[in-house]
C-alpha positions, -999 to 999 in steps of 0.1 A, spaced: 539 269 -44 556 246 -19 558 208 -23 571 183 2 575 147 -8 584 114 9 620 103 6 638 72 19 669 79 40 697 57 26 727 72 43 731 91 76 760 109 93 750 129 123 723 153 112 731 150 75 720 123 52 712 111 17 677 104 7 663 87 -24 632 96 -44 625 76 -75 661 66 -80 674 101 -75 696 107 -45 698 141 -27 717 153 3 694 162 31 695 180 65 678 159 92 684 183 121 647 191 125 639 154 133 646 130 161 654 93 158 657 91 120 675 59 109 686 45 76 655 30 59 631 56 74 609 77 52 608 115 58 589 143 42 615 163 24 611 201 17 638 223 3 665 199 14 652 195 50 635 165 65 605 180 82 585 149 93 590 112 97 565 89 80 556 53 84 565 31 54 530 23 43 519 60 42 550 70 24 547 42 -3 510 50 -8 518 87 -13 547 79 -38 523 55 -57 498 83 -61 525 108 -72 537 82 -98 501 77 -111 496 115 -114 529 120 -132 522 91 -156 488 106 -165 505 140 -173 529 126 -200 
């Protein structure tokens, strides 16, 4: 099963960056995307940014994931 989730880019150096998901930071590869800037949300899969998202869509998705995870505890 594959899962890709929204992550906020908080650092960027060339095609490499750091993204944050729920307070967890992870090194990411952004070479598959154009025009990614600090503060942008990207869909992250296996350490690669695979799609850029607008902020509203990313935050709605993250809210749904939080609700789902809270219900599973």
